[in-house]
C-alpha positions, 0 to 999 in steps of 0.5 A: 721165425717167432723172433722175426714176428715179434720184432716186426710187431715191435717195429710197427708199434714203435712207428705208430706211437712215434707218429702220434707225437707229430699228428693232431686229431682236429683240423679243417677237414675233420680228419687227422692233421699231420705235420709230416712232410715238406714245408716252405716259409712264405711269410716271416714277420718282422724279419722278412728273412728265410722266405722261400726256405724249406724244411722237412718234418720227419715222422718218428723223430718229431723234428723239422730240418732245413732242406733249402735255405734262401735269404739266410742272414741267421747262419743256418745250414742245410740239415740244421734242426729248425724245429725240435721236440714237436708235440701236439697241443689240445687246442689243435696246434703243436708246441715245439722248440724253434731254432732262432739263429745258428751263428754260434754253433756252440750255443744253439738258441732254441726258444719255445714256439707254437704252431697253429693250423690254418688249413691242411696246407698252411700253418702259422708259427708264433714265437720270439725272435733273437731280439725277444720280440714276437715273431710270426711265420707262415709256412705252406705245405709243399706237395 
């Protein structure tokens, strides 16, 4: 009985600390902003690809995986990790590694990117595209 109690406490502690890796303490409502959940791409400049694609940001593992792919010209597959190593930034956003293309599965191309919180249900990702130019994506939370 005692070991079950300690195991339960350990699981709860790990869950709480892991969730902090993808939460941030400042947003438009003054509460905790969580990146956890389902997101849909509504704007992708300059490529204009993947519009309507969806990804899920999972708690604990700090990554976002594709769940739906639309207008896909970059060889992504459902369940590919699009965002990994998500960490909160002091400025109210997040830093992460963003998968640019999956056409060469032997050499995945992850590049640093930053997420800025626009509102509780909208974020902007700034990074680079495959050509090395600035890429701006706007994602909307799906309820």
